[in-house]
C-alpha positions in Angstrom: 3.4 40.8 -56.7 4.8 43.3 -59.2 3.5 41.1 -62.0 0.0 41.2 -60.4 0.1 45.0 -60.1 1.0 45.4 -63.8 -1.8 43.3 -65.2 -5.5 42.8 -64.7 -6.6 39.7 -63.0 -9.4 37.5 -64.5 -11.8 35.4 -62.5 -9.5 32.4 -62.6 -6.6 34.4 -61.2 -8.8 35.6 -58.4 -9.9 32.1 -57.5 -6.3 30.8 -57.7 -5.4 33.4 -55.0 -8.2 31.9 -52.8 -7.0 28.4 -53.5 -3.4 29.4 -52.6 -4.6 31.1 -49.4 -6.6 28.1 -48.1 -3.9 25.7 -49.1 -1.4 27.6 -46.9 -3.9 27.7 -44.0 -4.5 24.0 -44.1 -0.8 23.0 -44.5 0.2 23.1 -40.8 -2.8 21.4 -39.3 -1.4 17.9 -39.5 1.8 18.8 -37.8 0.0 20.7 -35.0 -2.4 17.8 -34.4 0.5 15.4 -34.3 2.2 17.6 -31.7 -0.9 17.5 -29.5 -1.2 13.8 -30.0 2.4 13.2 -28.9 1.8 15.2 -25.7 -1.4 13.2 -25.1 0.3 9.9 -25.7 2.9 10.6 -23.0 0.1 11.0 -20.5 -1.7 8.0 -21.9 1.5 6.0 -21.2 1.3 7.0 -17.6 -2.4 6.3 -17.2 -2.4 2.9 -18.9 0.9 1.5 -17.6 1.2 2.8 -14.1 1.0 0.3 -11.2 -1.8 1.0 -8.8 -1.4 -1.5 -6.0 2.2 -2.1 -5.3 4.4 1.0 -5.6 7.7 0.6 -7.5 10.7 2.9 -7.8 10.7 2.2 -11.6 7.0 3.1 -11.9 5.7 6.3 -13.5 5.3 9.3 -11.2 1.7 10.6 -11.5 1.0 14.0 -10.0 -1.6 16.7 -10.1 0.6 18.5 -12.6 -0.2 15.7 -15.1 -3.9 16.5 -14.7 -3.2 20.2 -15.4 -1.1 19.4 -18.5 -3.9 17.1 -19.7 -6.5 19.8 -19.3 -4.3 22.2 -21.3 -4.1 19.7 -24.1 -7.9 19.1 -24.0 -8.6 22.8 -24.2 -6.2 23.2 -27.2 -8.0 20.3 -28.9 -11.4 21.9 -28.3 -10.2 25.1 -29.8 -8.7 23.3 -32.8 -12.0 21.4 -33.3 -13.9 24.7 -33.3 -11.6 26.4 -35.8 -11.6 23.4 -38.1 -15.3 23.2 -38.1 -15.6 26.9 -38.9 -12.9 26.6 -41.6 -14.7 23.7 -43.2 -17.9 25.7 -43.3 -15.9 28.4 -45.1 -14.7 25.8 -47.6 -18.2 24.7 -48.3 -19.3 28.3 -48.8 -16.4 28.8 -51.3 -17.5 25.6 -53.1 -21.0 27.0 -53.4 -19.6 30.3 -54.6 -17.5 28.6 -57.3 -20.6 26.7 -58.4 -22.4 30.1 -58.8 -19.5 31.4 -60.9 -19.3 28.3 -63.1 -20.5 30.1 -66.3 -17.4 32.4 -66.0 -14.9 29.5 -66.0 -13.9 27.1 -68.6 -14.7 23.5 -68.1 -11.2 22.6 -67.1 -10.7 25.6 -64.8 -14.0 25.0 -63.1 -13.2 21.4 -62.4 -9.8 22.4 -61.0 -11.2 25.1 -58.7 -14.1 22.9 -57.5 -11.7 20.0 -56.7 -9.3 22.3 -54.8 -12.1 23.7 -52.5 -13.6 20.2 -52.1 -10.2 18.8 -51.1 -9.7 21.7 -48.7 -13.1 21.0 -47.0 -12.5 17.2 -47.0 -9.0 17.7 -45.3 -10.4 19.9 -42.6 -13.2 17.5 -41.9 -10.7 14.7 -41.6 -8.6 16.8 -39.2 -11.7 17.6 -37.2 -12.6 13.9 -36.8 -9.0 13.2 -35.6 -9.2 16.0 -33.1 -12.6 14.8 -31.8 -11.1 11.3 -31.3 -8.2 12.9 -29.4 -10.7 14.8 -27.2 -12.4 11.5 -26.4 -9.0 10.0 -25.5 -8.1 12.9 -23.3 -11.4 12.4 -21.4 -10.7 8.7 -20.8 -7.1 9.5 -19.8 -8.3 12.2 -17.4 -10.6 9.7 -15.7 -7.9 7.1 -15.3 -5.4 9.6 -13.9 -8.0 11.1 -11.5 -8.9 7.6 -10.2 -5.2 6.7 -9.9 -4.5 9.9 -7.8 -7.5 9.2 -5.6 -6.4 5.6 -5.1 -2.8 6.5 -4.3 -4.0 9.2 -1.9 -6.2 6.7 -0.1 -3.3 4.3 0.0 -1.1 7.0 1.5 -3.7 7.8 4.1 -4.1 4.1 4.9 -0.4 3.7 5.3 -0.3 6.8 7.5 -3.1 5.4 9.6 -1.4 2.1 10.0 1.8 3.8 11.1 -0.1 5.8 13.7 -1.8 2.6 14.9 1.6 0.9 15.2 3.0 3.9 17.2 0.0 3.9 19.4 0.4 0.1 20.1 4.1 0.7 20.9 3.2 3.5 23.2 0.6 1.4 24.9 3.1 -1.5 25.4 5.6 1.0 26.9 2.9 2.3 29.2 2.0 -1.2 30.3 5.7 -2.0 30.9 6.1 1.2 32.9 3.0 0.4 34.9 4.4 -3.1 35.6 7.7 -1.6 36.7 5.9 0.8 39.0 4.0 -2.0 40.6 7.3 -3.9 41.1 8.9 -0.8 42.7 5.9 -0.4 44.9 6.2 -4.0 46.1 9.9 -3.6 46.7 9.2 -0.4 48.6 6.6 -2.1 50.8 9.0 -4.9 51.4 11.7 -2.5 52.5 9.2 -0.8 54.8 8.4 -4.1 56.4 12.0 -5.0 56.8 12.6 -1.5 58.3 9.9 -2.1 60.9 11.5 -5.4 61.8 14.9 -3.9 62.2 13.4 -1.1 64.4 11.8 -3.7 66.7 15.0 -5.7 67.1 16.9 -2.5 67.7 14.4 -1.5 70.4 14.6 -4.8 72.1 18.4 -4.6 71.9 18.2 -1.2 73.6 15.9 -2.5 76.3 17.8 -5.7 77.1 21.4 -4.5 76.6 21.7 -2.4 79.9 20.4 -5.4 81.9 22.8 -7.7 80.2 25.7 -5.4 80.8 24.7 -5.0 84.4 24.5 -8.8 84.9 27.9 -9.3 83.3 29.4 -6.5 85.5 27.9 -8.0 88.6 29.1 -11.4 87.7 32.6 -10.1 87.2 32.4 -8.2 90.5 31.2 -11.2 92.4 33.8 -13.3 90.9 36.6 -10.9 91.9 35.4 -10.7 95.5 35.3 -14.5 95.8 38.9 -14.7 94.6 39.9 -12.2 97.3 38.3 -14.2 100.0 
């Protein structure tokens, strides 16, 4: 920087500063896109390899949080696509600007500057295409995860409904068994009532005929005693 302050910059030096600036700006795009692609691939793994029908303890756990994470990734990709497109437009504008300043460059310097801006624009377009592909992937992954969550939710509701039905059937059987037991108890009670009436009749007859029998026995004993005396 001190060297730049102590001397005048020519046109080539000014354009070299622009080339350095855009080179620094474009340097980290690849690593950032790779980072987003790695995050997306983890969710792709769940969406493409999770079992839907038969649940397994070794299967992937798919939750609504995965949908939220996927939406965050998609929004970052959309923002990256917009920035890349805008930056590529800046690169094209710089290429036009260099073409207009061509008379001020030497042939070699012009070719170097033009190639640098062309490469910058080409790299950004390539990154934009990759990002757009990832956006399409995220849309497909989102649909798969959404359908999977809906299916598992329906399966859970169906399992709950089946469990409720089984409980209802068990309760119904218990109620039928209780009703059968009540009918048996009622039959036994009626039988006991009938037996009670019979016992009461015999008891009444016994009460009626017992005094006469006792009197007859007493008279027989009395008469027998008198006969012996005579």
